[in-house]
C-alpha positions in Angstrom: 8.0 -4.8 34.8 7.0 -4.0 38.3 4.1 -5.6 40.1 2.3 -2.2 40.0 2.8 -1.9 36.2 1.3 -5.4 35.8 -1.7 -4.5 37.9 -2.4 -1.3 36.1 -2.1 -2.6 32.6 -4.7 -4.0 30.3 -5.1 -7.5 28.8 -5.6 -7.7 25.0 -9.3 -8.0 25.6 -9.2 -4.9 27.9 -7.3 -3.0 25.3 -9.8 -4.0 22.7 -12.7 -2.8 24.9 -10.8 0.5 25.8 -10.2 1.4 22.1 -13.4 -0.1 20.6 -11.5 -2.4 18.2 -11.3 -6.1 17.9 -8.7 -8.4 19.3 -7.8 -9.4 15.7 -7.0 -5.7 14.9 -4.6 -5.6 17.9 -3.0 -8.9 16.7 -2.6 -7.5 13.2 -1.1 -4.2 14.4 1.4 -6.2 16.5 2.2 -8.5 13.6 2.8 -5.5 11.3 4.8 -3.8 14.1 2.5 -0.7 14.2 1.9 -1.6 17.8 4.9 -2.7 19.8 4.9 -6.0 21.7 3.7 -5.5 25.3 5.6 -6.9 28.2 4.3 -10.1 29.6 3.5 -11.3 33.1 5.4 -14.3 34.6 2.4 -16.4 33.4 2.9 -15.1 29.8 -0.1 -12.8 29.6 0.4 -9.6 27.6 -0.1 -6.4 29.6 -0.7 -3.2 27.7 0.3 0.1 29.2 -1.4 3.5 28.6 1.1 4.2 25.8 -0.3 1.2 23.9 -3.8 2.5 24.3 -2.8 6.0 23.1 -0.9 4.6 20.1 -3.7 2.2 19.1 -6.2 5.0 19.2 -3.9 7.0 17.0 -3.6 4.1 14.5 -7.4 3.5 14.5 -8.1 7.2 13.9 -5.6 7.4 11.1 -7.2 4.4 9.5 -10.7 6.1 9.9 -9.2 9.1 8.0 -8.1 6.8 5.2 -4.3 6.9 5.8 -2.5 3.9 4.3 -0.3 1.6 6.5 2.8 3.2 4.9 1.5 6.7 5.9 0.7 5.5 9.4 4.2 4.1 9.8 5.6 7.5 8.7 3.3 9.4 11.0 4.5 7.2 13.9 8.1 7.6 12.9 8.5 3.9 12.1 9.8 4.3 8.6 13.2 5.7 9.4 13.2 5.4 13.2 12.8 9.1 13.8 9.8 11.2 14.8 8.4 13.0 11.8 8.7 16.7 11.5 5.6 18.8 11.1 6.7 19.5 7.5 6.8 15.7 6.8 3.4 15.2 8.4 1.9 18.1 6.4 3.3 16.6 3.1 1.8 13.2 3.9 -1.5 14.8 4.8 -1.7 17.0 1.7 -0.9 14.0 -0.5 -3.6 12.0 1.2 -6.0 15.0 0.9 -5.4 15.1 -2.8 -6.2 11.4 -3.1 -9.4 11.9 -1.0 -10.5 14.8 -3.2 -9.9 12.7 -6.4 -12.1 9.9 -4.9 -14.8 12.5 -4.1 -14.7 13.8 -7.6 -15.1 10.2 -8.9 -18.0 9.6 -6.6 -19.7 12.8 -7.7 -19.3 11.7 -11.3 -20.8 8.3 -10.5 -23.6 9.9 -8.6 -24.4 12.1 -11.6 -24.5 9.2 -14.0 -26.6 7.0 -11.7 -29.1 9.8 -11.0 -29.5 10.7 -14.7 -29.8 7.1 -15.6 -32.3 6.3 -12.9 -34.3 9.3 -13.9 -34.7 8.0 -17.4 -35.9 4.6 -16.1 -39.7 4.1 -16.0 -39.4 1.3 -13.5 -42.1 -0.5 -15.4 -42.2 -4.2 -16.0 -40.7 -3.9 -19.6 -37.7 -5.6 -21.2 -35.9 -2.4 -22.1 -34.1 -0.7 -19.3 -32.0 2.5 -19.6 -30.0 1.6 -16.5 -28.8 -1.7 -18.1 -28.2 0.1 -21.4 -26.0 2.7 -19.7 -24.1 0.3 -17.7 -23.4 -1.8 -20.8 -22.2 1.1 -22.8 -19.9 2.8 -20.2 -16.4 3.3 -21.4 -13.7 1.8 -19.2 
């Protein structure tokens, strides 16, 4: 690493500030090898380059979109050591989209049950409560 690279890099705290994540997230991503180890100064300080910032932003955005660690590894080409093709990325994305749609359908069902149940509840100070009756009678 040249002196110029050392001077233009970020510390772990600087990387955290630049990406809006915590230092613990950076440590975790390094431990799981999503984020490669940065070079160190002679004093042992980690210095993160622009590529680290770009990659970490990618990882954070993929997490926001609900991709699993396995999927993020695949999107980064870490599973087999090769950059994924557009077809592979599309397949992963469509699989994830199907999962998201299933979760949305579940949430809509839950919303419907809760809205209907809350609508039957008087909210009065009485011992009988349709909400508790419904929760206790739901099939698993």
